[in-house]
N, C-alpha and C positions, 0 to 999 in steps of 0.2 A: 489219072487220079487214083489215089489209094483210099479205100473206104474200109475202116476197121469193122470187125464183126463182134457180136456179143458185148462183153464188158471191156473191150480193147480201146485204147486211145492212141492216136497218131500224134507224135510230138516232134519238135525240132529244138535241139538244145540252143540256148542263148549263149553266144560267145563270151568267154571270160575276158575281163578287162586286161588290156595290154600294159597298163600303168597303174600304179597305186595312187591313192588320193593325194599323196605328197609329190607325185610326179616321177617316181622311180619306175623305170621300164623293167618289166619282168621278162626273164628268159622263158622260152616256151616250155622247158622242162620244169620250171619253178612254179608254173601255174597249176592250181588245183583243178581237177576235172569239174566243169560246171555242173550244177545240179538243178538249175532253174531252166525250165523249158516253156515253150509256147505250144498250146494245144491247137492242132491244125484240123483234126477230125475226131469225131466221137462215135463209137458204136451205139447201137440202139438199146443195149442192156437186155432185159427180159429174163427168161429162165436159163440160168447158167449152172450146170451141174446140180440141178434140182433145187436151186435157190433163186428167188426172184431178185434181180439186181436192178436198182434204179440208178441211172447215171446222174451224178451230181456235178460233173465237170462239163463245161461247154467250150465250143470253139472260141479261141481268142484268150482264154484264161492263161495266166502265167502260173506255173505250178512248180513245186519242188518234188523231185522223184528220188527214190532209193538210188544210191550211187551206181550200182552195177545191175540194175534191173532192166528188163525188156529185151527186145530183139532188135539189133541194129540192122538197118537195110540201106542200100543206096538205090535211088530211083531217079532216073534222068539226071544223073550227076549231082544229086543233092542227098546228104545223109539225114536219115530219119530214124526214129526209134518207135517201136510199137510196145506199149506197156499195158498191163491190166490196170483197171481203175484202182484196185487195192494196192498197187505199187506207188500210187500218188500219196505223198505224205502231207501236203498242204497246198492251198491256193494262195498266191501272193496278191495282196490287195494294194 
């Protein structure tokens, strides 16, 4: 199990749709990199670089992240990304 520290959030990107709403199948190189992810684990926040950080994101949230933010890792055959809470742009409701 991966447990993020400080203001870090462990996420897994949600796969991009293979087809458009009208039924057109997209080639893999035509798909935009997905920006919506699911939150799998959240660090405790606290004092980070002299600032008190309160975590506003919780496990299970669907979020939008900056396109090229975070550190990509592979753990037990699955791809994850660890981002700072400040890299999260929005929560999808």
